[in-house]
C-alpha positions in Angstrom: 87.6 -15.4 5.6 84.3 -17.1 5.4 80.7 -15.8 5.6 78.5 -17.0 8.4 74.7 -16.7 8.7 72.6 -17.8 11.7 68.9 -18.8 11.6 66.5 -20.7 13.9 66.2 -18.4 16.9 62.8 -17.4 18.2 60.5 -17.1 21.2 59.9 -20.1 23.4 58.6 -20.8 26.9 60.8 -21.9 29.7 61.5 -25.7 29.4 61.1 -25.6 25.6 63.7 -26.2 22.8 65.2 -24.4 19.9 67.8 -25.5 17.3 69.6 -22.5 15.8 71.8 -23.3 12.8 74.7 -21.4 11.1 75.4 -21.8 7.4 79.0 -21.1 6.3 80.0 -20.1 2.8 83.2 -21.3 1.2 84.9 -24.6 0.7 87.1 -24.5 3.8 84.4 -25.0 6.4 86.0 -28.2 7.7 89.3 -26.4 8.4 87.7 -24.2 11.1 86.8 -24.7 14.7 83.2 -23.5 15.2 81.9 -21.8 18.2 78.6 -20.4 19.6 78.6 -17.3 21.7 75.7 -15.2 23.2 75.2 -11.7 24.3 72.4 -10.5 26.6 71.5 -6.8 26.9 74.0 -4.9 29.0 76.4 -7.9 29.2 79.5 -8.9 27.4 79.6 -11.6 24.7 80.2 -15.0 26.4 81.2 -18.4 25.2 78.5 -21.1 24.9 80.0 -24.0 23.1 82.6 -25.0 20.5 83.3 -28.0 18.3 86.5 -29.3 16.6 87.0 -29.5 12.9 86.0 -33.2 12.8 83.2 -32.8 15.3 84.8 -35.3 17.7 85.7 -32.8 20.4 83.3 -30.4 22.0 83.4 -27.9 24.9 80.6 -26.2 26.8 80.3 -23.5 29.4 79.1 -24.9 32.7 75.6 -23.3 32.6 74.6 -25.2 29.4 76.2 -28.6 30.0 73.6 -31.3 29.8 71.1 -29.0 28.1 72.8 -27.8 24.9 74.5 -29.8 22.2 76.7 -28.4 19.4 77.1 -30.4 16.2 78.3 -29.9 12.7 77.8 -31.3 9.2 80.9 -30.7 7.1 79.1 -31.9 4.0 76.5 -29.1 4.5 78.8 -26.4 5.8 76.5 -26.0 8.8 76.9 -26.0 12.6 74.0 -26.5 14.9 73.2 -25.7 18.5 70.4 -27.9 20.0 69.1 -26.1 23.0 66.8 -28.0 25.4 65.3 -27.2 28.8 65.6 -23.5 28.0 65.6 -21.0 30.9 64.9 -17.2 30.9 68.6 -16.7 31.6 69.4 -18.2 28.2 67.7 -15.1 26.5 70.3 -13.4 24.3 71.5 -12.9 20.8 73.3 -16.0 19.7 76.3 -15.8 17.4 78.3 -18.4 15.6 82.0 -17.9 14.9 84.8 -19.6 13.1 88.4 -19.8 14.2 91.6 -21.8 14.3 91.6 -23.1 17.9 89.1 -24.8 20.2 89.2 -22.1 22.9 86.6 -20.0 24.8 88.0 -16.6 24.0 86.1 -14.4 21.6 89.4 -12.9 20.4 90.4 -16.3 18.9 87.5 -16.3 16.4 88.0 -14.3 13.3 84.7 -14.6 11.5 81.3 -14.0 12.9 77.6 -14.2 11.9 75.1 -11.4 12.4 73.4 -13.2 15.3 69.9 -14.7 15.9 67.7 -13.7 18.8 66.6 -16.3 21.4 64.0 -15.2 23.9 62.8 -17.5 26.7 59.7 -16.5 28.5 59.0 -17.5 32.1 
């Protein structure tokens, strides 16, 4: 198991940008696939993006393609989510997660952070 901690959320106007990050404890960060998920009030937690162990393979849900970019720095044990052209529908708590496979299912990820709030005003 690893410990995950998100930061970098906040309040932004529509069209703006944010770059949440997720710091991961432990020396095995590079052995994990990393994912970002989000959960809006009254809705289920949903997949946003994931990145392979090396960072060479990424996957995005359709609604964020072309606007969000996931990246990782294995030397710093950190994963990032660059979010551009934000929309009010992007408002949610954003969670990072670690798991063994690059898939979209929440059930595949065994370790989770506490979440960071992202609010986009219209």
